[in-house]
C-alpha positions in Angstrom: 140.7 34.5 -85.5 137.3 33.0 -84.0 138.2 35.7 -80.5 139.6 38.7 -82.3 136.5 39.2 -84.6 134.2 38.0 -81.8 136.0 41.0 -79.6 135.6 43.6 -82.4 132.0 43.0 -82.7 131.7 43.0 -78.9 133.9 46.5 -78.8 131.6 48.2 -82.0 128.1 47.2 -80.8 129.1 48.4 -77.4 130.0 51.3 -78.9 127.1 51.7 -81.0 124.3 50.6 -78.5 123.1 53.7 -77.1 121.8 54.6 -81.1 121.1 51.6 -82.0 117.9 51.8 -82.5 118.1 55.4 -84.0 118.1 53.8 -87.8 115.2 54.0 -89.8 116.7 50.8 -92.2 116.9 48.6 -88.9 113.0 49.1 -87.4 112.4 48.9 -90.7 114.1 44.7 -91.3 113.1 44.0 -87.8 109.5 44.5 -88.5 109.7 42.4 -91.5 111.7 39.6 -90.1 109.4 39.2 -86.8 106.4 39.8 -89.4 107.9 36.3 -91.6 108.7 34.8 -88.6 105.2 34.7 -87.8 104.2 33.3 -91.1 106.4 31.0 -91.6 106.5 28.8 -87.5 103.3 28.0 -85.4 104.1 30.5 -82.3 102.6 28.8 -79.6 102.1 31.1 -76.2 104.1 28.5 -73.9 106.8 28.3 -75.7 110.2 29.0 -74.5 112.4 30.7 -76.7 116.0 31.8 -76.9 117.8 34.3 -79.4 120.7 34.5 -80.3 122.6 38.1 -81.3 119.2 39.7 -80.3 121.0 43.5 -80.0 119.0 46.0 -78.1 115.8 43.5 -79.1 114.3 44.5 -82.4 112.9 42.0 -83.7 112.6 40.0 -80.3 110.1 42.3 -78.5 107.7 42.2 -81.9 107.9 38.5 -81.4 107.6 38.3 -78.0 103.9 38.9 -77.3 103.6 35.3 -79.2 105.7 33.5 -77.1 105.6 32.5 -73.3 109.3 33.6 -72.6 111.6 35.2 -74.5 115.7 34.7 -73.4 117.4 36.8 -75.0 120.9 36.8 -75.8 124.2 39.1 -76.9 127.5 39.0 -76.5 127.4 43.1 -76.2 127.1 43.6 -73.1 125.8 47.1 -73.5 122.9 45.9 -76.0 121.7 44.1 -74.1 122.1 47.1 -71.0 119.6 49.4 -73.7 117.0 46.1 -74.2 116.8 45.8 -70.2 115.7 49.7 -70.2 113.1 49.4 -72.7 112.0 46.3 -71.4 111.6 46.9 -67.8 109.9 50.8 -69.2 107.4 48.8 -71.0 106.4 46.6 -68.3 108.3 43.0 -70.8 108.4 40.7 -67.6 108.4 37.9 -69.7 111.7 38.6 -71.6 115.6 38.6 -69.6 118.8 38.8 -71.4 122.2 37.5 -71.0 125.3 38.0 -72.6 126.3 34.8 -74.8 129.1 33.9 -77.0 128.8 30.4 -78.5 131.7 30.7 -80.7 134.0 31.1 -77.5 131.3 29.1 -74.4 129.2 26.5 -73.9 126.5 25.2 -75.1 123.5 26.2 -71.9 122.3 23.7 -70.5 118.0 24.2 -71.3 116.4 23.8 -73.8 114.2 25.6 -75.6 110.7 25.0 -78.4 112.3 28.3 -80.3 116.1 29.9 -81.5 116.0 32.6 -84.1 118.1 34.8 -84.9 118.5 37.9 -87.2 121.3 39.2 -89.0 124.1 38.0 -87.0 125.0 35.4 -88.6 127.3 37.0 -91.4 129.4 38.1 -87.9 130.0 34.3 -87.0 132.8 32.8 -89.0 132.1 29.0 -88.5 128.4 29.3 -89.0 128.0 25.3 -89.4 129.7 24.7 -85.8 127.2 27.5 -85.0 124.0 25.8 -86.6 124.6 22.5 -84.7 124.4 24.3 -81.1 121.3 25.7 -81.5 120.3 22.0 -83.1 121.8 20.5 -79.8 119.6 23.9 -77.4 116.6 22.7 -79.2 113.6 20.5 -77.7 112.6 17.5 -79.5 110.6 19.0 -82.7 111.6 22.9 -81.5 112.2 25.1 -84.3 114.5 28.0 -85.4 114.7 30.9 -87.4 117.2 32.3 -89.3 117.2 35.0 -90.9 120.2 36.9 -93.2 121.6 38.6 -95.9 121.4 36.9 -99.8 125.0 36.5 -100.9 126.3 40.0 -101.5 129.2 41.9 -102.6 130.7 43.7 -99.2 128.6 46.9 -100.3 126.3 46.3 -97.8 128.5 47.4 -95.1 131.4 48.5 -97.1 135.2 47.9 -96.3 135.6 50.0 -93.0 133.4 48.0 -90.5 134.9 45.3 -88.4 133.8 42.4 -87.1 131.9 40.9 -90.7 132.9 37.1 -91.7 130.8 36.9 -94.7 129.1 38.9 -97.1 126.0 37.0 -97.1 125.0 33.7 -97.9 124.2 31.4 -100.2 121.1 29.6 -99.3 122.2 26.1 -100.5 124.8 26.3 -98.5 122.4 27.7 -95.8 120.5 24.4 -96.1 123.0 21.9 -95.8 124.7 23.2 -92.5 121.1 22.7 -91.7 120.5 19.4 -93.0 123.7 18.3 -91.6 122.8 18.9 -88.0 119.5 17.2 -88.4 117.1 19.4 -88.6 114.2 18.8 -91.0 111.3 20.7 -93.1 114.0 23.5 -94.0 111.6 25.8 -95.8 113.3 29.5 -97.4 111.5 32.5 -98.0 112.3 36.0 -98.8 111.9 38.1 -95.4 112.9 41.7 -97.1 114.3 43.3 -98.8 117.1 46.4 -98.0 117.7 50.0 -100.4 121.2 51.4 -100.1 122.3 54.0 -102.1 126.0 54.7 -102.6 128.1 56.7 -104.6 124.7 57.6 -107.0 123.8 53.9 -107.4 120.7 52.0 -105.6 121.4 48.1 -104.4 119.0 45.7 -103.0 120.3 43.6 -100.6 117.5 40.3 -100.1 117.1 39.5 -96.7 116.4 35.5 -96.6 114.3 33.3 -93.8 115.3 30.3 -93.4 112.9 27.6 -91.0 113.5 24.5 -89.7 112.6 22.2 -87.1 114.6 19.6 -84.8 113.5 15.9 -85.0 
């Protein structure tokens, strides 16, 4: 199931990469998550960081000025192509990209001071396994930041969007995954609340930011 789901995700995101940045909703989420990360994590200019599921870099580009280097990773080559074009135009020489799918491939050999991901976990069937992989990628004392939807009824994406494995998450479950993977100092905050109107009904979808440290 995992390979089929990730194949669906790769295909969908490759197809929509060119217009991904046109959405004010996505830009609003990215700005809020980047601001929440900056408020919750003591980012340092010498840190080597990795973003998992970076898309076109809407979050990563906003966090990069506070870091030493960022490896932006995604399973979609189309998304990464858009990011490389943006980074080249902006002269972001401290940002590199790599196709990476931790649901089917090994953990990279390099270790990082900081790892973050935004709105990616709900596409991952086994989030606990992914969080354990994240832990293996951090240096001792390294930080992690996970942003995604609180539990919702499936209406955020709607029934026609492929590749969605979870309709948000219970924060207590995210905390258990982090603690089971050995993380300490787990903390949560609400980074943003998305407002969507469907069929005349307005709904609100909170997005959490979970932060923790690797021992």
